[in-house]
C-alpha positions in Angstrom: 145.8 123.5 60.5 148.9 122.4 62.7 146.5 120.2 64.9 143.9 119.2 62.2 143.2 118.1 58.5 140.6 120.4 57.2 137.9 118.2 56.6 138.2 117.5 60.3 138.2 120.7 61.4 135.2 121.3 59.0 133.4 118.6 60.5 134.3 120.6 63.9 132.7 123.7 62.6 130.0 122.1 61.7 129.4 120.6 64.9 129.7 123.4 66.2 126.8 125.4 64.2 124.5 123.1 65.2 124.9 123.3 69.1 124.2 127.0 67.9 121.4 126.3 66.0 119.8 124.6 68.9 120.8 127.1 71.4 119.1 129.4 69.3 116.0 127.2 68.8 115.8 127.1 72.9 116.2 130.8 73.8 119.9 130.1 75.1 121.3 132.8 72.1 120.0 135.9 70.9 119.6 135.9 67.1 122.2 138.4 66.6 124.7 136.4 68.6 123.9 133.5 67.0 124.0 135.1 63.8 128.1 136.4 65.2 128.7 132.9 66.0 128.0 130.7 63.3 129.7 133.4 60.6 132.5 131.2 60.5 133.8 130.0 57.1 135.0 126.8 56.3 138.7 126.0 55.7 139.4 124.9 52.4 142.4 122.6 51.4 143.5 121.5 48.2 143.5 117.9 47.6 146.8 117.5 46.1 147.5 113.4 46.0 150.6 112.2 47.9 152.9 110.8 46.2 154.1 110.8 42.4 153.7 108.7 39.1 155.5 106.1 38.9 157.8 105.1 35.6 157.4 102.2 33.3 160.6 101.2 34.2 159.8 101.4 38.2 156.4 99.6 37.7 158.4 96.6 36.2 161.1 96.6 38.9 157.7 96.3 41.4 156.6 93.6 39.3 159.6 91.2 38.8 159.9 91.6 43.0 156.4 90.3 43.6 157.2 87.5 41.1 160.2 86.6 42.6 158.7 86.3 45.9 156.9 82.7 46.0 154.1 83.5 48.6 150.9 84.3 48.5 151.8 88.1 48.6 154.2 88.4 46.3 150.8 86.7 44.3 148.7 89.4 46.1 150.9 92.5 45.1 151.3 91.7 41.3 147.7 91.5 40.9 147.0 94.9 42.8 150.1 96.5 40.4 147.9 94.9 37.4 144.7 96.2 38.6 146.0 99.4 38.7 147.6 99.5 35.6 144.3 98.5 33.8 143.0 102.4 35.0 140.8 101.5 38.2 141.1 103.5 40.9 142.8 103.4 44.1 139.3 103.1 46.2 137.9 100.9 43.7 141.1 98.3 44.4 140.9 99.2 47.5 137.6 98.1 47.8 137.2 94.8 46.0 137.3 91.9 48.2 138.0 87.8 46.8 134.5 87.1 45.8 134.6 89.9 43.0 137.1 87.7 41.2 135.5 85.0 39.1 138.9 82.2 38.4 136.5 80.5 36.0 136.5 83.0 33.2 139.3 84.8 34.6 137.8 88.4 35.6 137.2 90.7 37.9 134.0 92.3 38.5 134.1 96.3 39.8 130.6 97.8 40.9 130.7 101.1 42.4 
C-alpha cells in the first residue's frame, strides 16, 4: 500500500494469477499449489475524490482572475470553469476537443 496504488497492485495480482494459470496448464504446478497460490484477495480501496467543493465566492474570484488575464489561457480557463459549472464531469471536460465547440451556434457538443 505504501509503494503502489490499489489499482496498480490489483493489476499486478491479476498478472500473477494469469502466470500461475499458465503454469498450471503447462503442468509446471500442481492443482493444490495452484489453488493455494491464486487464493489472493484483491485490494479494496475507497474512491474518495481529492480536494473539496469550491464556495461560490471562490469560483467568482477565479473567474475574475481569468478575465483579467488577456492571454488565451485566461479565456481557456474561464471556459473550463463555465463548463464545470454547467454540470459536466471532470472526465467529460478533459475529453473535449476544439472540434467539439460550435462557434456559430455558441454551443459545445459533449458525447459519451
